[in-house]
C-alpha positions in Angstrom: 11.2 -8.4 -7.8 10.9 -6.6 -4.5 11.5 -8.5 -1.0 7.8 -8.0 0.7 8.7 -8.5 4.3 6.7 -7.6 7.4 7.0 -4.4 9.3 8.0 -4.1 13.1 5.6 -2.9 15.3 5.3 -0.7 18.1 2.1 -1.3 19.6 1.7 1.6 22.0 2.9 5.2 22.2 5.5 4.5 24.9 7.2 1.6 22.7 7.3 4.2 19.9 8.6 6.9 21.7 11.5 4.4 23.1 12.3 3.3 19.7 12.4 7.3 18.3 14.7 8.0 21.3 16.9 5.7 20.2 16.7 6.7 16.4 16.8 10.7 17.1 15.1 11.3 13.7 14.7 14.8 12.7 11.7 13.9 10.6 8.7 11.2 10.6 6.8 10.1 7.7 3.7 8.7 9.0 1.3 7.1 6.7 -1.8 4.5 7.1 -1.0 0.8 8.0 -3.6 -0.3 5.4 -5.3 -3.6 6.3 -5.3 -5.3 3.2 -3.2 -8.1 1.5 0.4 -6.8 -0.3 0.7 -7.0 -3.8 3.7 -6.3 -6.1 2.8 -4.7 -9.4 5.9 -5.3 -12.1 6.7 -3.1 -14.8 9.1 -3.2 -17.9 10.1 0.2 -19.6 6.9 1.5 -18.4 4.1 -1.5 -19.1 2.5 -3.5 -16.5 3.7 -7.3 -16.9 2.7 -9.0 -13.9 0.8 -8.5 -10.3 2.2 -11.1 -7.6 0.7 -11.6 -4.2 3.3 -11.3 -1.1 3.2 -15.1 -0.5 6.4 -16.1 1.3 8.0 -12.5 1.1 10.0 -14.0 -1.9 7.9 -16.2 -4.3 3.8 -14.9 -4.5 1.2 -16.0 -6.7 0.7 -14.5 -10.1 -3.0 -13.0 -10.2 -2.4 -10.5 -13.1 -5.6 -11.6 -14.9 -7.6 -10.2 -11.7 -4.9 -7.6 -11.1 -5.6 -5.7 -14.0 -9.3 -5.6 -13.2 -8.9 -3.5 -10.1 -8.9 0.2 -9.6 -5.5 1.7 -9.1 -3.0 0.0 -11.5 -1.9 2.2 -14.7 -1.3 -0.6 -17.7 1.2 2.1 -18.8 3.2 4.4 -17.0 4.4 8.0 -18.6 8.1 7.2 -17.8 10.1 4.0 -19.2 10.4 2.5 -15.5 11.2 -1.0 -14.5 10.9 -2.5 -11.5 8.3 -3.2 -8.9 5.7 -1.2 -7.2 4.4 -2.2 -3.8 0.5 -2.0 -2.7 -2.1 -3.1 -0.6 -5.3 -4.8 -2.5 -8.2 -3.2 -0.3 -11.8 -3.3 -0.6 -13.5 0.0 0.6 -15.8 -0.1 3.6 -18.8 1.2 1.0 -18.2 -1.4 -1.3 -18.2 -3.7 1.6 -21.6 -2.8 2.8 -22.9 -2.7 -0.6 -22.2 -6.1 -2.1 -20.1 -8.0 0.3 -22.0 -7.5 3.7 -22.2 -11.3 4.5 -18.2 -11.8 4.8 -17.0 -11.0 8.0 -14.8 -7.8 7.1 -13.4 -5.5 3.9 -10.0 -7.8 4.3 -11.3 -11.2 4.0 -13.9 -10.2 1.6 -10.8 -8.8 -0.7 -8.4 -11.8 0.0 -11.1 -14.2 -1.4 -11.7 -12.2 -4.5 -8.2 -11.4 -5.6 -7.7 -15.0 -5.9 -10.8 -16.2 -7.6 -9.8 -18.0 -10.4 -12.8 -16.6 -12.8 -11.8 -13.1 -11.8 -15.1 -12.5 -10.5 -15.6 -9.4 -8.1 -12.0 -8.0 -8.9 -13.2 -4.8 -10.2 -14.8 -4.0 -6.8 -11.1 -4.0 -5.5 -8.6 -0.9 -5.3 -4.7 -1.0 -5.1 -3.3 1.8 -3.1 0.8 2.0 -3.2 3.1 3.0 -1.4 6.8 1.6 -2.2 8.5 1.0 -5.3 12.0 -0.2 -6.3 13.5 -0.1 -10.0 14.7 2.5 -12.4 14.6 4.6 -15.4 17.0 4.2 -18.3 18.6 7.3 -16.9 18.7 6.1 -13.0 16.2 5.8 -10.0 13.3 8.1 -10.3 13.4 9.1 -6.7 16.0 9.6 -3.9 13.8 10.2 -1.1 10.5 8.4 0.3 8.5 11.8 -0.2 10.3 12.0 -3.7 8.8 8.2 -4.1 5.1 8.9 -2.7 4.9 11.9 -5.4 6.5 9.9 -8.3 4.1 7.0 -7.7 1.3 9.7 -7.7 2.8 11.0 -11.3 2.8 7.9 -12.4 -1.0 7.3 -11.7 -1.1 5.1 -9.0 -3.5 5.6 -5.8 -1.2 6.4 -3.1 -1.2 6.1 0.7 -1.8 9.4 2.6 1.5 11.0 4.1 2.2 13.3 6.6 5.0 14.8 8.0 5.7 14.9 11.7 9.0 17.1 13.1 8.9 14.9 16.4 8.0 11.7 17.9 5.4 13.5 20.4 4.1 15.0 17.0 3.7 11.4 15.8 1.9 10.2 19.2 -0.6 13.2 18.6 -1.2 12.2 14.9 -1.9 8.5 16.3 -4.4 10.0 18.5 -6.4 11.9 16.3 -6.7 8.7 14.2 -7.8 6.9 16.5 -11.0 9.2 16.9 -11.5 9.5 12.8 -10.5 5.8 12.1 -14.2 4.3 11.8 -14.7 7.6 9.3 -11.7 6.5 6.7 -12.9 4.7 3.5 -10.7 2.0 4.3 -9.7 -0.2 7.1 -6.3 0.5 8.5 -4.7 -1.5 11.4 -2.0 1.1 12.5 0.6 4.1 11.1 
């Protein structure tokens, strides 16, 4: 229901500042780039109907039986939303250390578990959301990115932390701070 493409990347502050100079935005929303596997949660009139992997960005695998066992997936929304919610399937560092330390990292462990035919281990995975596309009978439930994150949270989804920065320099300073605390976060991130 929602194209799940890849993100464009700036690999260092200089590239980001050059991009920001061209864009000249007055506000920047900064979120963790979660190091997991993309998932689309599909809803019809507020009822969860399907969980689909990213696949090639247009067509993915239906892993609904496993998704319903993961944390962070409301089965019924408080509003009759029809559309898609995008998130990341993740394994926390704590669960990895406790149960899956034989796997190279959280992402590899999560990717293996999320597609298991027998569903074993799906309950050890979380879905954290950051995007949505769809509407209510009265129209779209949000009109800005900040409203979207607030709406996702109100609907009962686990959401990615989002901060507002008023300048590109503030984004770069936040990045430096996150580099210092990155190892202490509950989930792996591979950028902002």
